[in-house]
N, C-alpha and C positions, 0 to 999 in steps of 0.2 A: 656755332656754339661759342659765342663771344660774350655771353652775359657774365656778370660778376656773381660771386657767391652770395647767398642769402641764408643765414647771416654772414657778415663779412669776416674775413680772417682776422683774428686778434693780433695785435702788435705787442712785442716784448722789447722793452728798452732797459738796459742795465747801466747803472751810473754809480759814481762815487763822489768826487769833489769838483768836477769840472763844470761849474755852474754856467759859465759863459758859453761853453760848447753845447750844454744841454738846452739852454734857451733857444739857440739857433735850430737845434734838432726838433724841439717841440713846436716852435713857430712855423717851420717849414711843413711839418706833418699836419698842423692845423689848417694849412693852406691847401691841403689835398681835398679833392672832390668828395671823397668818402669819409672824411674825418668825423663828420657829425653822427655817423652810425657805426663807427669802428670802436670796439673795446680796446683800450690801451692799458698795459700793465707795466709799471715802472718799478724795477727792483733796485732799491737804494741800499748799498752796502753800509754797514756800520763803520764808525770811525776807528782807525788805529790811533795810537797815542799821538797827539799833536794836530789831528785833523778834525777834531770835534766841531770847531767853529764853522769850517767849510762845509761839513756834512749838514750841520744845522741850518745854514743859510740855503743850501740846496733843497732841503726838505721843506723849508718855509716857502720857497718859491713854488714847489710842486703843489702845496696846499691851496694855492690860488689859481691853478690852471683849470680852465674849463673849455668846452667846445667839442670834446670827443663824445662818442656814443656813451662811453663810460670810462672813467679813469680810476684805476686801482693802483695805489702806491703801496708797495710792500717794503716797509722800513725794517731792515735786518737789525736784530738785537745784538749780534756779534759779527765781527769782521770775518767774512768768508773768503776774501780775496777775489780777484777778477774771475777766475774759472768757477769757483764755487757759487758766486753771486750770479754770474751771467748764464752759465750752463744749467745751474740749479733752477734759475728762474724760467729758462726755456723749457726745461723738463716739467715744471709745475704746470705751465700753460698747455703744453702738448698733452699732458695727462687728462686735462679737462676738455680740450677742444679738438684734439687729434691733428691739429695743424697750427702753424704760427708763423708770423713774420718777425724776424729777429734783427735787432740792431743795437749798437752801442750808442753812447751819448755824444758821438762826434759825427753822426751821419745826417747830412742835409739832403732832403728829398725834393724831387720835382713835384709839381701839382698833380701829375698823372700817375705817380708812383703806386698809390694804393689801388687805383683802377687796374693798372697793368698786373700787379701782383695777384689780386683777386682773380682776374681773368685767366692768368696763366696757371694758377694753382687749381682752379676749377677744371680747366681744360686738360691738364696733364696729370691729375691726381691718380688716375688709373693706368697710366703709362709706366710700366715697370722699368723702362730705360731711364726715366727722369728721376734724379736724386733730389734736386733742389731747383729753386728759381732765384736768380740773382737780379737785383735792381741796378747793379753797377755794370758798366762796360768800360774797359780801358779806352784811352784815346786812340782808337784804330781808324784808319782811313778806309771806310767801307768801299768795296768794289761796286761799280755801277751795275744796275740790273738785278740786285738782290731784292726780291719782292716781298719779304716778310719783315716784321718788326722784332723778330727774335731769332736766335741761332743757338747751336749747341756747342759746349766746350766740356772737356773732361775735368776742368779745374773748378773746384768749389770756391765761392767767394762769400764771405760773411758780412760784407758791407751793405746791409739791408737785404736779407735773403729770406726766402720762404722755404719751409721744410715741413714734411708730414711726420707724424709719430712713427709710422711703420718704416720710414727711411732712417729716422734718428736712432731707432733701437738697433740698427745694424752696425752703427759706429762703435768701434771698440778701441782699447788701448793698443798702441803699436809697440811691439817688443823688439829687442835686439835680434831675436830669432827671425822675426818678420823682415826686418831690414836686411839681415845677412842673406836670407833666402832670395830676396829681390835682387840684391847686388850681385849674387852669384849667377844670375840668369841675365846674360847680356841683352837678349831680346826684350825682357821685361823692363830692364833699366832704360833701354832705348824708347820703348813704347810709353813708359811712365813719363819720361821727360818730354817726349814729342807731344803728348796730350795736353800739357799745360805749362811747360817751361822747365829748364834745367835746375832752377832754384828749388824746385819741389824736392829733389833728391837730397840736397844738403839739409833742408828743413826736416825732412823725414828722419834723417840720421840723428839730428838733435833731439827730436821727440822720442825716438827709440832709446836713446841714451839717457833720457830723463833730464836733459838740460834745457828743454823748452816745453811748456804746456801750451798746446795750440790745437783747439778743436777743429779749426779749418784744415790743418794738415792731416789730422785723422780722417776727416771727411774726404780729402783728396785721395788718400790711400784706399778708403772704402769704395769710392767710385771706381777707381782703377780695378780693384779686385772683383767688383761686381758688374763691371762693364756698364756703368751708368754715367749720366751726363747732367750738367747744370744748364738751365735755360738762361741765356743772356739777352738783354735788349740791344738793338742795334744802335740806339742812342741812350746814353747813360741817364738814368733816373735818380742817381745817387752821386753825391760827392762826399769824400772823406775830409773833414776839416781838422782831423786829429793828427795829421802828419806834420805837426809843428813842434814835435819834441815832447808833447804832453802825454802821449800814449805809452803804454808799457812796452810794446814791441814795435814802436813806430819811430823810425829815424826821421829827421827833418828832410823832406823832399817835396818837389813839385812835379815829379815824374808822372804821378797818377791823376793830375788835375784834369778836369773835364768841364765842358759846358753842359749844364743840365738841359735835357730835352723839354720842350714845351708841348709835346704830344699829349692829347687827352683821349685819343682813340687808337686802338692797336689791332693790327692784322696778324693774327696768330693762327697758323694752320693746325688742324687737328693732329697731324703727325709731323713733327719736325724731323728733318734729315740732317745728317752731319754734312756741312759744307767745308771741304778741305781747304779752299782758298781762305776762309775765315779762320780756320784752325791754324793755318800757316802764318797769317797776319798776326794772330795773337801770340804764337810761339816766337816770332821775330821780335815783337814788342817785349815779351818777358825776357828774352835772351840778349837784348841790347839794341835791336833795331837794325842799324846800319852794319856793314861788314866789319869795320873797326870795333864797333860796339859789341857785335856778336863774339868777336875774338876775345875782347876784354872780358865779356861775360863768361866765356868758356874758361879762361885762365883763372878768373875769380872763383868759379865753381870748383875747379881742380884744386885750388889752394884751400878752399873750405874743406873739401873732402880729406886732403892731406892732414890738415889741422885736427879734424875730428878723429882721425885714425891714430894720431900720435898720443 
């Protein structure tokens, strides 16, 4: 059952003023095998004071884009902010299509990205264990002998991800009571961090306290509570070019840099099982990798928690 969906899964792109990033995102997506039959929705947030010219230039560029199955540009009339524009746009498309591939304007995709996403979303739609499909894979050194082109992780990733309406509606706000209940249960804390990395706990605390708006963290918590997973490719089909200081929550770093896969065909089993070796490799990457790095990561996490409690 390796066929793609017909019709293809629609793509949602949210953007504001980063025209140079958006051009790369659009150009890469147009180079995908299924671009010519894929509906693409771009949600362009309205300008805050001082950004009128940049937003106008970006919208002028979008008016000349062609090559997708259909391109719909939603030009917001008032500024909604990142969360309102992005998640609002995702919800609009999910309401009409029941599924969507979501990305921001700093996501460059490999030529096989849409093929993989459609294939995986078709195959795993009825699998209640699967929450989402990620196009990104961190720079992990995969063990020899792993025979599939995808694996399972507990950590949600929004850098080019596919989600279904029935999964999205289970995502809810994380309250301080939610966090306190989790933190009070040592096993839950251990399992939550083991599933995707210690940094998730610090981010969850920030979200619960209202100091961070992060849909991906809410999704991580939802997956944990519902015992669900995200499907990851073994070779990344996405790279994030926004880790250059231009993003809202994105520090300058090259830690997540990857070489894009050139695969155009994918071996996906009808039922993916959790591979503990891959879970451990991912956890080591998120926690710092080497032993000194892991120690530094642990100390950093402890410091963050102390700061958030003060």
